[in-house]
C-alpha positions, 0 to 999 in steps of 0.5 A: 946732773938732770937726775939729781934735779929731778930727785930734789924736785920730787923730794920737795914735792913730797915734803910740801904734800906732807904739810897740806892741811886736811880738815879730816886729819891724816894717819899721822895727825888725826887725833881721837877725841872722847867721841871720835875714832880715827882710821889711821895709817897701818889700816887701824882704828884708833883708839880700838876701844872707845867707852861712852855714855848711852846716847852718845854719837860716835864720829869715825874720821878717815885719815887714810888714803883708802876707803873703809867700812864701819860694820857691826860684827855678827851678834851685835845688838845694833846693825850698821854698815857705814861707808867711810870713803877716803877723807870722809866722816860717818856717825852712828848714835849708840843709845842702848848700853852694851858692847858693840864690836865692829870691823872694816869689811875691806881690811879685816873680818870680825875680830881680825884685821881692822876692828874696834869696840864701842862700849856704851854705859 
């Protein structure tokens, strides 16, 4: 009988945690916008590719429970290495037209694993 109560209480605790309000979203609720990229469950950026006008600042929102980075791939026209802690945001302006590939140094190398592309017109 005690075991059943513990399971019920654990289940209720899990369900209530799912309903918490997180200003940065979560892997399930962070919604990308025209200038926003989300880090989502499954260790991925969403969307993988974002196309913006020159002069746009992109915001990455970490909806995962783990830290990430937003780091330019080798050969990129710009250098950036932004720490994206759990529940945090980082921004970077893209002022020059071009294609900027990036990755998380923790969860994938350039071109593999957790990666994305910003295309600037």
